[in-house]
C-alpha positions as a LaTeX table, in Angstrom:
\begin{tabular}{lrrr}
\hline
Residue & $x$ (\AA) & $y$ (\AA) & $z$ (\AA) \\
\hline
Met1 & 290.38 & 77.67 & $-18.05$ \\
Leu2 & 290.55 & 81.26 & $-16.88$ \\
His3 & 287.73 & 82.27 & $-19.19$ \\
Leu4 & 285.55 & 79.40 & $-18.00$ \\
Leu5 & 286.00 & 80.37 & $-14.36$ \\
Met6 & 285.22 & 84.01 & $-15.08$ \\
Gly7 & 282.08 & 83.24 & $-17.03$ \\
Ile8 & 280.72 & 80.69 & $-14.58$ \\
Ala9 & 281.49 & 82.89 & $-11.58$ \\
Thr10 & 279.66 & 85.84 & $-13.10$ \\
Ala11 & 276.71 & 83.71 & $-14.12$ \\
His12 & 276.36 & 82.21 & $-10.66$ \\
Ile13 & 276.77 & 85.49 & $-8.83$ \\
Gly14 & 274.29 & 87.16 & $-11.14$ \\
Thr15 & 271.77 & 84.36 & $-10.71$ \\
Val16 & 271.96 & 84.59 & $-6.93$ \\
Leu17 & 271.64 & 88.37 & $-7.02$ \\
Ile18 & 268.48 & 88.15 & $-9.11$ \\
Tyr19 & 266.84 & 86.65 & $-6.04$ \\
Phe20 & 268.13 & 89.49 & $-3.88$ \\
Lys21 & 266.71 & 92.09 & $-6.21$ \\
Gln22 & 265.47 & 95.17 & $-4.33$ \\
Lys23 & 266.63 & 93.82 & $-0.96$ \\
Pro24 & 268.06 & 96.69 & 1.13 \\
Leu25 & 271.33 & 95.00 & 2.06 \\
Leu26 & 272.39 & 93.90 & $-1.39$ \\
His27 & 271.32 & 95.73 & $-4.51$ \\
His28 & 272.11 & 93.89 & $-7.74$ \\
Gly29 & 272.91 & 97.10 & $-9.64$ \\
Ser30 & 275.77 & 98.10 & $-7.35$ \\
Val31 & 277.19 & 94.57 & $-7.42$ \\
Phe32 & 277.01 & 94.57 & $-11.22$ \\
Val33 & 279.13 & 97.73 & $-11.33$ \\
Leu34 & 281.56 & 96.11 & $-8.90$ \\
Leu35 & 281.88 & 93.06 & $-11.14$ \\
Val36 & 282.64 & 95.23 & $-14.16$ \\
Ile37 & 285.38 & 97.01 & $-12.20$ \\
Val38 & 286.86 & 93.69 & $-11.04$ \\
Tyr39 & 286.96 & 92.32 & $-14.57$ \\
Phe40 & 288.44 & 95.52 & $-15.95$ \\
Phe41 & 291.35 & 95.50 & $-13.51$ \\
Gly42 & 291.70 & 91.75 & $-13.97$ \\
Phe43 & 292.11 & 92.30 & $-17.71$ \\
Val44 & 294.65 & 95.10 & $-17.19$ \\
Trp45 & 296.57 & 92.95 & $-14.72$ \\
Arg46 & 296.74 & 90.03 & $-17.09$ \\
Trp47 & 297.75 & 92.25 & $-20.00$ \\
His48 & 300.73 & 93.73 & $-18.14$ \\
Thr49 & 301.96 & 90.83 & $-16.00$ \\
Ser50 & 303.94 & 87.71 & $-16.68$ \\
His51 & 302.48 & 84.30 & $-17.34$ \\
Ile52 & 303.50 & 83.04 & $-13.88$ \\
Arg53 & 301.59 & 85.72 & $-11.99$ \\
Val54 & 298.43 & 85.00 & $-13.94$ \\
Lys55 & 297.95 & 81.86 & $-11.82$ \\
Trp56 & 297.07 & 84.02 & $-8.82$ \\
Gln57 & 294.30 & 85.60 & $-10.80$ \\
Met58 & 293.05 & 82.13 & $-11.67$ \\
Ile59 & 293.15 & 81.11 & $-8.01$ \\
Ala60 & 291.16 & 84.19 & $-7.01$ \\
Leu61 & 288.56 & 83.51 & $-9.68$ \\
Leu62 & 288.42 & 79.87 & $-8.63$ \\
Ile63 & 287.56 & 80.97 & $-5.09$ \\
Ile64 & 284.87 & 83.31 & $-6.41$ \\
Ser65 & 283.46 & 80.48 & $-8.50$ \\
Ala66 & 283.42 & 78.11 & $-5.53$ \\
Ile67 & 281.60 & 80.66 & $-3.39$ \\
Ser68 & 279.08 & 81.53 & $-6.07$ \\
Ile69 & 278.41 & 77.87 & $-6.87$ \\
Thr70 & 277.99 & 76.96 & $-3.19$ \\
Ala71 & 275.83 & 79.94 & $-2.22$ \\
Pro72 & 272.76 & 78.87 & $-4.22$ \\
Leu73 & 272.69 & 75.61 & $-2.25$ \\
Phe74 & 271.32 & 77.63 & 0.64 \\
Leu75 & 269.30 & 80.22 & $-1.27$ \\
Tyr76 & 265.77 & 79.51 & $-2.47$ \\
Gln77 & 266.72 & 75.96 & $-3.48$ \\
Ile78 & 267.80 & 77.26 & $-6.89$ \\
Arg79 & 270.74 & 74.93 & $-7.38$ \\
Pro80 & 269.08 & 73.11 & $-10.34$ \\
Phe81 & 268.75 & 76.43 & $-12.16$ \\
Thr82 & 272.27 & 77.61 & $-11.38$ \\
Phe83 & 273.87 & 74.27 & $-12.20$ \\
Tyr84 & 272.31 & 74.34 & $-15.65$ \\
Val85 & 273.51 & 77.91 & $-16.02$ \\
Ser86 & 276.99 & 76.51 & $-15.35$ \\
Gly87 & 276.66 & 74.18 & $-18.32$ \\
Ile88 & 275.50 & 76.96 & $-20.61$ \\
Ala89 & 278.23 & 79.30 & $-19.38$ \\
Leu90 & 280.91 & 76.67 & $-19.90$ \\
Leu91 & 279.81 & 75.98 & $-23.47$ \\
Leu92 & 279.31 & 79.60 & $-24.47$ \\
Val93 & 282.65 & 80.68 & $-23.04$ \\
Ser94 & 284.29 & 77.81 & $-24.90$ \\
Val95 & 282.67 & 79.02 & $-28.11$ \\
Leu96 & 283.93 & 82.55 & $-27.57$ \\
Ala97 & 287.41 & 81.30 & $-26.71$ \\
Thr98 & 287.43 & 79.24 & $-29.93$ \\
Ala99 & 286.30 & 82.26 & $-31.90$ \\
Gly100 & 289.06 & 84.25 & $-30.24$ \\
Gln101 & 291.67 & 81.87 & $-31.63$ \\
Leu102 & 290.76 & 83.09 & $-35.12$ \\
Phe103 & 292.22 & 86.43 & $-34.07$ \\
Ser104 & 295.30 & 85.04 & $-32.37$ \\
His105 & 297.55 & 86.75 & $-34.89$ \\
Thr106 & 296.43 & 90.08 & $-33.43$ \\
Gly107 & 297.57 & 89.14 & $-29.96$ \\
Lys108 & 294.17 & 90.02 & $-28.56$ \\
Thr109 & 292.98 & 86.51 & $-27.68$ \\
Gly110 & 293.08 & 87.22 & $-23.95$ \\
Phe111 & 291.07 & 90.37 & $-24.49$ \\
Leu112 & 288.38 & 88.47 & $-26.40$ \\
Gly113 & 288.30 & 85.76 & $-23.76$ \\
Asn114 & 287.84 & 88.21 & $-20.92$ \\
Ile115 & 285.18 & 90.20 & $-22.74$ \\
Gly116 & 283.43 & 87.00 & $-23.81$ \\
Ala117 & 283.43 & 85.59 & $-20.29$ \\
Leu118 & 282.04 & 88.82 & $-18.91$ \\
Ala119 & 279.36 & 88.98 & $-21.61$ \\
Val120 & 278.22 & 85.42 & $-20.97$ \\
Gly121 & 278.05 & 85.94 & $-17.23$ \\
Val122 & 276.15 & 89.21 & $-17.56$ \\
Val123 & 273.63 & 87.78 & $-20.02$ \\
Leu124 & 272.98 & 84.63 & $-18.01$ \\
Gly125 & 273.06 & 86.29 & $-14.63$ \\
Phe126 & 271.27 & 89.56 & $-15.32$ \\
Gly127 & 269.71 & 89.41 & $-18.76$ \\
Leu128 & 267.13 & 86.66 & $-18.27$ \\
Pro129 & 263.83 & 88.17 & $-17.04$ \\
Phe130 & 262.35 & 84.74 & $-16.41$ \\
Glu131 & 263.08 & 81.41 & $-14.81$ \\
Val132 & 263.52 & 78.73 & $-17.45$ \\
Gly133 & 263.00 & 75.02 & $-17.07$ \\
Arg134 & 265.90 & 72.59 & $-17.11$ \\
Tyr135 & 264.90 & 71.18 & $-20.49$ \\
Ile136 & 265.09 & 74.57 & $-22.18$ \\
Leu137 & 268.60 & 75.10 & $-20.82$ \\
Trp138 & 269.69 & 71.64 & $-21.93$ \\
Ala139 & 268.23 & 72.29 & $-25.37$ \\
Leu140 & 270.34 & 75.43 & $-25.69$ \\
Ala141 & 273.46 & 73.62 & $-24.52$ \\
Leu142 & 272.97 & 70.71 & $-26.91$ \\
Phe143 & 272.29 & 73.07 & $-29.79$ \\
Ile144 & 275.67 & 74.72 & $-29.24$ \\
Val145 & 277.39 & 71.33 & $-29.06$ \\
Phe146 & 275.78 & 70.10 & $-32.28$ \\
Phe147 & 276.56 & 73.35 & $-34.05$ \\
Phe148 & 280.29 & 72.98 & $-33.43$ \\
Leu149 & 280.29 & 69.27 & $-34.14$ \\
Val150 & 278.68 & 69.87 & $-37.51$ \\
Tyr151 & 280.99 & 72.82 & $-38.19$ \\
Thr152 & 284.22 & 71.04 & $-37.28$ \\
Arg153 & 283.37 & 67.45 & $-38.27$ \\
Pro154 & 281.27 & 67.29 & $-41.43$ \\
Gly155 & 281.21 & 63.47 & $-41.24$ \\
Ile156 & 278.66 & 63.46 & $-38.45$ \\
Gln157 & 276.22 & 65.91 & $-39.98$ \\
Tyr158 & 273.60 & 63.23 & $-40.57$ \\
Leu159 & 273.87 & 62.00 & $-36.98$ \\
Ala160 & 273.45 & 65.55 & $-35.75$ \\
Ile161 & 270.37 & 66.11 & $-37.89$ \\
Val162 & 268.71 & 62.91 & $-36.65$ \\
Ser163 & 269.56 & 63.72 & $-33.05$ \\
Ile164 & 268.17 & 67.23 & $-33.32$ \\
Phe165 & 264.97 & 65.82 & $-34.82$ \\
Leu166 & 264.55 & 63.38 & $-31.92$ \\
Leu167 & 265.29 & 66.08 & $-29.40$ \\
Ala168 & 262.70 & 68.34 & $-31.01$ \\
Ile169 & 260.08 & 65.64 & $-30.53$ \\
Phe170 & 261.12 & 65.14 & $-26.91$ \\
Phe171 & 261.13 & 68.83 & $-26.02$ \\
Gly172 & 257.85 & 69.36 & $-27.83$ \\
Tyr173 & 256.31 & 66.67 & $-25.66$ \\
Arg174 & 257.68 & 68.32 & $-22.53$ \\
Lys175 & 256.62 & 71.79 & $-23.59$ \\
Tyr176 & 253.66 & 72.07 & $-21.25$ \\
His177 & 255.42 & 70.27 & $-18.43$ \\
Thr178 & 258.05 & 72.96 & $-17.92$ \\
Pro179 & 256.62 & 76.27 & $-19.07$ \\
Ile180 & 258.45 & 79.56 & $-18.93$ \\
Val181 & 257.33 & 81.60 & $-15.93$ \\
Trp182 & 257.70 & 85.34 & $-16.30$ \\
Phe183 & 258.73 & 87.22 & $-13.19$ \\
Glu184 & 257.83 & 90.79 & $-14.07$ \\
Glu185 & 256.56 & 91.37 & $-10.51$ \\
Gln186 & 259.54 & 89.71 & $-8.78$ \\
Val187 & 260.91 & 93.16 & $-7.97$ \\
Asn188 & 257.98 & 93.66 & $-5.56$ \\
Tyr189 & 258.75 & 90.62 & $-3.40$ \\
Glu190 & 261.67 & 89.59 & $-1.23$ \\
Asp191 & 261.35 & 85.87 & $-1.92$ \\
Lys192 & 261.15 & 83.77 & $-5.04$ \\
Ile193 & 257.76 & 83.80 & $-6.79$ \\
Val194 & 256.51 & 80.30 & $-7.49$ \\
Tyr195 & 252.95 & 81.10 & $-8.56$ \\
Ser196 & 250.94 & 84.12 & $-9.66$ \\
Ala197 & 247.44 & 84.64 & $-11.01$ \\
Asn198 & 244.78 & 87.30 & $-11.46$ \\
Thr199 & 241.19 & 86.98 & $-10.32$ \\
Gln200 & 238.25 & 89.30 & $-10.86$ \\
Phe201 & 239.17 & 91.15 & $-7.68$ \\
His202 & 242.81 & 90.53 & $-6.85$ \\
Lys203 & 246.37 & 89.88 & $-7.93$ \\
Leu204 & 247.51 & 86.65 & $-6.26$ \\
Val205 & 251.16 & 85.73 & $-5.68$ \\
Val206 & 252.78 & 82.83 & $-3.83$ \\
Thr207 & 256.45 & 83.08 & $-2.84$ \\
Arg208 & 258.79 & 80.51 & $-1.32$ \\
Trp209 & 261.67 & 80.65 & 1.14 \\
His210 & 263.25 & 77.23 & 1.67 \\
His211 & 260.29 & 74.96 & 2.56 \\
Asp212 & 257.84 & 77.70 & 3.57 \\
Tyr213 & 255.39 & 79.70 & 1.48 \\
Trp214 & 253.81 & 83.14 & 1.64 \\
Phe215 & 250.52 & 84.06 & $-0.03$ \\
Phe216 & 249.99 & 87.68 & $-1.10$ \\
Ile217 & 246.82 & 89.41 & $-2.23$ \\
Asp218 & 247.51 & 92.66 & $-4.08$ \\
Gln219 & 251.10 & 92.67 & $-2.71$ \\
Leu220 & 249.86 & 92.41 & 0.89 \\
Lys221 & 250.65 & 89.43 & 3.10 \\
Asn222 & 247.59 & 87.26 & 3.58 \\
Leu223 & 248.86 & 83.87 & 4.66 \\
Ser224 & 252.05 & 82.00 & 5.45 \\
Ser225 & 252.59 & 78.28 & 5.86 \\
Ile226 & 254.80 & 79.15 & 8.83 \\
Asp227 & 252.00 & 80.34 & 11.09 \\
Glu228 & 248.58 & 80.20 & 9.40 \\
Phe229 & 247.36 & 78.01 & 12.27 \\
Leu230 & 247.84 & 80.95 & 14.64 \\
Tyr231 & 245.05 & 82.67 & 12.72 \\
Tyr232 & 242.63 & 79.83 & 12.04 \\
Glu233 & 242.84 & 77.81 & 15.24 \\
Pro234 & 241.65 & 80.64 & 17.54 \\
Met235 & 238.98 & 81.62 & 15.03 \\
Val236 & 237.49 & 78.14 & 14.73 \\
His237 & 238.03 & 76.43 & 18.07 \\
Ser238 & 236.93 & 79.40 & 20.19 \\
Leu239 & 233.58 & 79.41 & 18.39 \\
Phe240 & 233.12 & 75.67 & 18.92 \\
Thr241 & 233.84 & 76.17 & 22.62 \\
Ile242 & 231.07 & 78.76 & 22.93 \\
Ser243 & 228.49 & 77.25 & 20.56 \\
Gln244 & 225.60 & 75.19 & 21.91 \\
His245 & 224.74 & 73.44 & 18.65 \\
Gln246 & 227.33 & 72.11 & 16.21 \\
Lys247 & 225.66 & 70.48 & 13.24 \\
Lys248 & 225.52 & 72.91 & 10.34 \\
Ala249 & 228.11 & 75.58 & 9.50 \\
Leu250 & 228.37 & 78.42 & 6.98 \\
Val251 & 231.68 & 79.89 & 5.83 \\
Leu252 & 231.66 & 83.32 & 4.20 \\
Gly253 & 234.95 & 83.85 & 2.37 \\
Gly254 & 237.77 & 81.68 & 3.70 \\
Glu255 & 238.64 & 80.66 & 0.15 \\
Asn256 & 242.08 & 79.22 & 0.97 \\
Gly257 & 240.46 & 76.27 & 2.76 \\
Cys258 & 242.41 & 76.47 & 6.04 \\
Leu259 & 239.32 & 77.45 & 8.00 \\
Leu260 & 237.49 & 74.47 & 6.50 \\
Arg261 & 240.33 & 72.20 & 7.56 \\
Glu262 & 239.84 & 73.19 & 11.20 \\
Val263 & 236.03 & 72.93 & 11.12 \\
Leu264 & 236.23 & 69.45 & 9.60 \\
Lys265 & 238.10 & 68.21 & 12.68 \\
Tyr266 & 234.77 & 68.06 & 14.52 \\
Pro267 & 232.90 & 64.85 & 13.62 \\
Gln268 & 229.56 & 66.22 & 14.85 \\
Ile269 & 229.52 & 68.67 & 11.94 \\
Thr270 & 227.19 & 67.24 & 9.30 \\
Ser271 & 227.48 & 69.93 & 6.62 \\
Ile272 & 229.57 & 72.99 & 5.78 \\
Glu273 & 228.42 & 75.40 & 3.11 \\
Val274 & 230.95 & 77.78 & 1.59 \\
Leu275 & 229.89 & 81.08 & 0.07 \\
Ser276 & 232.91 & 82.68 & $-1.57$ \\
Tyr277 & 233.74 & 86.31 & $-2.17$ \\
Asp278 & 236.31 & 85.38 & $-4.84$ \\
Thr279 & 235.27 & 82.18 & $-6.60$ \\
Leu280 & 238.42 & 81.98 & $-8.73$ \\
Leu281 & 240.58 & 82.09 & $-5.61$ \\
Arg282 & 238.48 & 79.26 & $-4.21$ \\
Asn283 & 239.00 & 77.24 & $-7.39$ \\
Ile284 & 242.75 & 77.83 & $-7.16$ \\
Ala285 & 242.72 & 76.64 & $-3.54$ \\
Ile286 & 240.97 & 73.46 & $-4.66$ \\
Glu287 & 243.64 & 72.58 & $-7.23$ \\
Asn288 & 246.91 & 74.40 & $-6.45$ \\
Pro289 & 249.44 & 72.20 & $-4.57$ \\
Phe290 & 250.42 & 75.04 & $-2.23$ \\
Phe291 & 246.86 & 75.39 & $-0.95$ \\
Thr292 & 245.92 & 71.72 & $-0.98$ \\
Arg293 & 248.98 & 70.94 & 1.10 \\
Ile294 & 248.00 & 73.34 & 3.89 \\
Asn295 & 244.21 & 72.84 & 3.72 \\
Asn296 & 244.47 & 69.03 & 3.56 \\
Tyr297 & 242.18 & 68.87 & 0.52 \\
Ala298 & 239.32 & 70.25 & 2.62 \\
Tyr299 & 237.17 & 71.03 & $-0.40$ \\
Ala300 & 237.18 & 67.36 & $-1.38$ \\
Asn301 & 235.39 & 66.37 & 1.85 \\
Glu302 & 231.85 & 65.17 & 1.26 \\
Lys303 & 230.55 & 67.43 & 4.05 \\
Val304 & 231.61 & 70.56 & 2.14 \\
Arg305 & 229.27 & 72.16 & $-0.38$ \\
Thr306 & 230.16 & 75.29 & $-2.33$ \\
Ile307 & 227.40 & 77.75 & $-3.11$ \\
His308 & 227.78 & 79.24 & $-6.59$ \\
Lys309 & 225.90 & 82.48 & $-6.00$ \\
Asp310 & 226.66 & 86.12 & $-5.33$ \\
Leu311 & 227.46 & 86.50 & $-1.66$ \\
Leu312 & 225.16 & 89.41 & $-0.84$ \\
Ser313 & 222.31 & 88.12 & $-3.00$ \\
Tyr314 & 222.40 & 84.75 & $-1.31$ \\
Leu315 & 222.35 & 86.27 & 2.18 \\
Ala316 & 219.41 & 88.48 & 1.25 \\
Glu317 & 217.34 & 85.71 & $-0.37$ \\
Ser318 & 218.19 & 82.55 & 1.56 \\
Thr319 & 216.04 & 81.20 & 4.39 \\
Asp320 & 218.62 & 78.61 & 5.47 \\
Gln321 & 219.92 & 78.72 & 9.03 \\
Tyr322 & 223.19 & 77.60 & 10.57 \\
Asp323 & 224.53 & 76.77 & 14.02 \\
Leu324 & 227.92 & 78.33 & 13.32 \\
Ile325 & 228.82 & 81.09 & 10.87 \\
Phe326 & 232.43 & 82.00 & 10.09 \\
Val327 & 233.02 & 85.35 & 8.35 \\
Asp328 & 236.52 & 85.47 & 6.87 \\
Leu329 & 236.15 & 88.18 & 4.24 \\
Pro330 & 238.75 & 90.66 & 2.90 \\
Asp331 & 239.93 & 93.52 & 5.09 \\
Pro332 & 237.98 & 96.80 & 4.72 \\
Arg333 & 240.54 & 98.52 & 2.52 \\
Ser334 & 237.98 & 100.06 & 0.16 \\
Val335 & 234.35 & 101.15 & 0.01 \\
Glu336 & 233.53 & 97.84 & $-1.69$ \\
Thr337 & 234.94 & 95.62 & 1.06 \\
Asn338 & 233.73 & 98.05 & 3.73 \\
Gln339 & 230.19 & 96.78 & 3.11 \\
Tyr340 & 231.06 & 93.45 & 4.75 \\
Tyr341 & 231.46 & 95.25 & 8.07 \\
Thr342 & 228.30 & 97.37 & 8.02 \\
Ile343 & 225.21 & 97.10 & 10.20 \\
Glu344 & 223.22 & 96.07 & 7.12 \\
Phe345 & 225.55 & 93.17 & 6.36 \\
Phe346 & 225.64 & 91.92 & 9.95 \\
Ala347 & 221.84 & 92.01 & 10.04 \\
Leu348 & 221.72 & 89.75 & 6.96 \\
Val349 & 224.14 & 87.30 & 8.56 \\
Gly350 & 222.33 & 87.39 & 11.89 \\
Lys351 & 219.03 & 86.22 & 10.44 \\
Met352 & 220.73 & 83.03 & 9.27 \\
Leu353 & 221.66 & 81.90 & 12.80 \\
Thr354 & 219.65 & 79.20 & 14.53 \\
Asp355 & 218.44 & 79.72 & 18.09 \\
Gly356 & 221.59 & 79.50 & 20.18 \\
Gly357 & 223.76 & 79.86 & 17.09 \\
Val358 & 227.00 & 81.83 & 17.14 \\
Met359 & 229.04 & 83.78 & 14.62 \\
Ile360 & 232.64 & 84.97 & 14.42 \\
Thr361 & 234.08 & 87.60 & 12.08 \\
Gln362 & 237.64 & 88.69 & 11.51 \\
Ala363 & 238.02 & 92.36 & 12.35 \\
Gly364 & 241.57 & 93.34 & 11.47 \\
Ser365 & 244.22 & 94.37 & 13.96 \\
Pro366 & 243.12 & 95.77 & 17.34 \\
Tyr367 & 246.48 & 97.57 & 17.65 \\
Phe368 & 247.45 & 98.65 & 14.14 \\
Ala369 & 243.91 & 99.81 & 13.27 \\
Thr370 & 242.27 & 100.29 & 16.65 \\
Asp371 & 239.48 & 102.61 & 15.49 \\
Ala372 & 238.44 & 100.19 & 12.75 \\
Phe373 & 238.41 & 97.29 & 15.21 \\
Val374 & 236.33 & 99.21 & 17.75 \\
Ser375 & 233.94 & 100.47 & 15.06 \\
Ile376 & 233.27 & 96.91 & 13.89 \\
Gly377 & 232.48 & 95.91 & 17.48 \\
His378 & 230.08 & 98.84 & 17.97 \\
Thr379 & 228.42 & 98.07 & 14.64 \\
Leu380 & 227.86 & 94.42 & 15.61 \\
Gln381 & 226.29 & 95.52 & 18.88 \\
Arg382 & 224.02 & 97.97 & 17.06 \\
Ala383 & 222.92 & 95.03 & 14.87 \\
Gly384 & 221.72 & 93.28 & 18.03 \\
Phe385 & 224.65 & 91.01 & 18.89 \\
Tyr386 & 226.41 & 90.45 & 22.14 \\
Thr387 & 230.11 & 90.52 & 21.29 \\
Leu388 & 233.31 & 89.11 & 22.73 \\
Pro389 & 236.54 & 90.45 & 21.18 \\
Ile390 & 239.49 & 88.04 & 20.97 \\
His391 & 242.97 & 88.39 & 19.51 \\
Asn392 & 246.21 & 86.57 & 18.83 \\
Gln393 & 249.75 & 87.39 & 17.74 \\
Ile394 & 250.46 & 86.02 & 14.26 \\
Leu395 & 254.16 & 86.05 & 13.44 \\
Thr396 & 253.88 & 87.15 & 9.81 \\
Leu397 & 250.85 & 89.45 & 10.17 \\
Gly398 & 251.15 & 90.93 & 13.63 \\
Glu399 & 248.37 & 91.19 & 16.20 \\
Trp400 & 244.99 & 90.19 & 14.77 \\
Gly401 & 241.47 & 90.26 & 16.18 \\
Trp402 & 238.01 & 88.74 & 15.84 \\
Tyr403 & 234.56 & 89.21 & 17.35 \\
Ile404 & 232.54 & 86.26 & 18.62 \\
Cys405 & 228.85 & 87.15 & 18.32 \\
Ser406 & 225.69 & 85.73 & 19.85 \\
Phe407 & 222.07 & 86.78 & 20.35 \\
Asp408 & 221.71 & 84.57 & 23.44 \\
Gln409 & 224.98 & 84.73 & 25.39 \\
Asn410 & 226.32 & 88.00 & 26.71 \\
Glu411 & 230.01 & 88.90 & 26.78 \\
Asn412 & 230.60 & 87.64 & 30.31 \\
Lys413 & 228.99 & 84.29 & 29.63 \\
Met414 & 230.98 & 83.75 & 26.43 \\
Gln415 & 234.21 & 84.76 & 28.14 \\
Gln416 & 233.51 & 82.40 & 31.02 \\
Arg417 & 233.03 & 79.52 & 28.62 \\
Leu418 & 236.43 & 80.28 & 27.07 \\
Val419 & 238.13 & 80.53 & 30.46 \\
Asn420 & 236.61 & 77.19 & 31.49 \\
Thr421 & 237.71 & 75.43 & 28.32 \\
Gly422 & 238.66 & 71.85 & 29.09 \\
Lys423 & 240.77 & 69.48 & 27.07 \\
Leu424 & 240.06 & 70.03 & 23.39 \\
Pro425 & 238.40 & 67.10 & 21.64 \\
Val426 & 240.50 & 67.66 & 18.49 \\
Asp427 & 244.19 & 67.94 & 17.66 \\
Thr428 & 245.70 & 71.41 & 17.24 \\
Arg429 & 249.16 & 72.83 & 16.67 \\
Trp430 & 248.89 & 75.80 & 19.04 \\
Tyr431 & 245.42 & 76.34 & 20.52 \\
Asn432 & 244.81 & 74.77 & 23.95 \\
Arg433 & 242.91 & 75.50 & 27.16 \\
Glu434 & 245.52 & 78.03 & 28.31 \\
Ala435 & 245.34 & 79.91 & 25.01 \\
Ala436 & 241.54 & 79.85 & 25.16 \\
Ser437 & 241.58 & 81.48 & 28.59 \\
Leu438 & 243.88 & 84.31 & 27.46 \\
Ile439 & 242.79 & 85.32 & 23.96 \\
Ser440 & 239.97 & 87.53 & 25.29 \\
Ser441 & 242.34 & 89.55 & 27.49 \\
Phe442 & 243.43 & 92.85 & 25.97 \\
Gly443 & 244.82 & 94.80 & 28.90 \\
Lys444 & 244.62 & 98.57 & 29.17 \\
Thr445 & 244.60 & 100.97 & 26.24 \\
Asn446 & 245.50 & 104.65 & 26.05 \\
His447 & 243.83 & 105.13 & 22.68 \\
Asp448 & 240.71 & 107.31 & 22.80 \\
Thr449 & 237.90 & 105.68 & 20.81 \\
Ser450 & 235.01 & 107.77 & 22.13 \\
Ala451 & 234.46 & 109.43 & 18.74 \\
Val452 & 234.39 & 106.16 & 16.75 \\
Gln453 & 231.22 & 105.88 & 14.66 \\
Ile454 & 228.94 & 103.04 & 13.59 \\
Asn455 & 229.68 & 101.67 & 10.10 \\
Thr456 & 226.80 & 101.74 & 7.62 \\
Ile457 & 226.32 & 101.69 & 3.87 \\
Ala458 & 225.43 & 105.38 & 3.97 \\
Asn459 & 228.28 & 106.24 & 6.35 \\
Pro460 & 231.23 & 103.97 & 5.44 \\
Val461 & 233.74 & 104.81 & 8.15 \\
Val462 & 235.53 & 101.52 & 8.84 \\
Tyr463 & 237.61 & 101.56 & 5.67 \\
Arg464 & 238.77 & 105.09 & 6.49 \\
Tyr465 & 239.70 & 104.05 & 10.02 \\
Tyr466 & 241.48 & 101.03 & 8.59 \\
Leu467 & 243.56 & 103.03 & 6.10 \\
Gln468 & 244.47 & 105.56 & 8.80 \\
Gly469 & 245.90 & 102.81 & 11.00 \\
Asn470 & 249.53 & 102.47 & 12.03 \\
Trp471 & 250.31 & 99.66 & 9.59 \\
Glu472 & 253.86 & 100.90 & 9.07 \\
Leu473 & 254.62 & 99.64 & 12.58 \\
Asn474 & 253.95 & 96.06 & 11.48 \\
\hline
\end{tabular}
């Protein structure tokens, strides 16, 4: 019994700590050393004390086991994984205890039991670099059971062989249903990774905490199910408030589908064309349950048409025009993505607007990367647009900003339309008439932007401004 408690406790504690890996308050390496020390003194105590006093050690280990078994109930919803670890730990410790009986004449059975329990806990808690499905764990447990049944009771060998054969068929059938997911990059994230993929441009990772999800692009936060609406509602509904015509829309980027979800709320929209920067990310957003849950299967709507062409080539060659254009492209972190914030790019987009049409582009943080934000605004104005900067506080990203752009309405006129926003014709989670009247208010700034330059292909300054921002404050 003592060995079982020790093994299960270690396995559970180790499993929980795997999910705390690299967190500042609880480093798994230091706790591992602590466990070794505890087991060492526990072994010495048992070796030199009477049988009666051993019960207190068992009580202490029982408490540890109870805590470690209960803790996963509230951490990452990993109780299925840890409960199956319990079964494996129980069986393996039993095996080691049985093996220890073979050496009972040496008087070292307790030693073998303690060492075996510690070994099982360490292997199960710290040695597995991946999360395994429940069927794989059950297969391992049943294999151990059958091994000892066959070894100790030769009369049921045939039954064991038949059972193993049937189980092999069953697990073979379930092979692709519960694949092994390797977590080599888990060390880079605070929360449990539930999905990862590579596209032509990016490393994509989705993590989960309880019922909420975070989406990372190249280890940088891009989206969270907690507050994504704080980003997309101001971006979409502010443009609809200012626009004069609302029939045909173009979305540049916006692969996750959340922007589409908001645009589709307006019944007067007859068509939405999507031109993706990362087509594989778009395909993932069409099929992956995480994305389809938050974008409400927007890509399946008959009004949505995806354009399978290179983004810049299409803008240069197309003669199509749109009433609303949404630019939700990657941040200018490199020379490559800097081009989507140049005067040349904005000129290409501008020619695709109908008379009275409006455009909005995301422009990064007005506070964490002020020079980059201001440079994008100056560049849009040099391309011929009137601009209205807006912003909103997004819980998981910080303060974020956009520019509403028009050839026909100046900044004051656009701002007045926002201030005079009436009752919205669509349902929203956050955006309302009060929010609309405030998102264009920035207050005073003490940051000198007089030397900020225009961003061009020949003089790519925005990405340098962006990288020089105060992102560590976020």
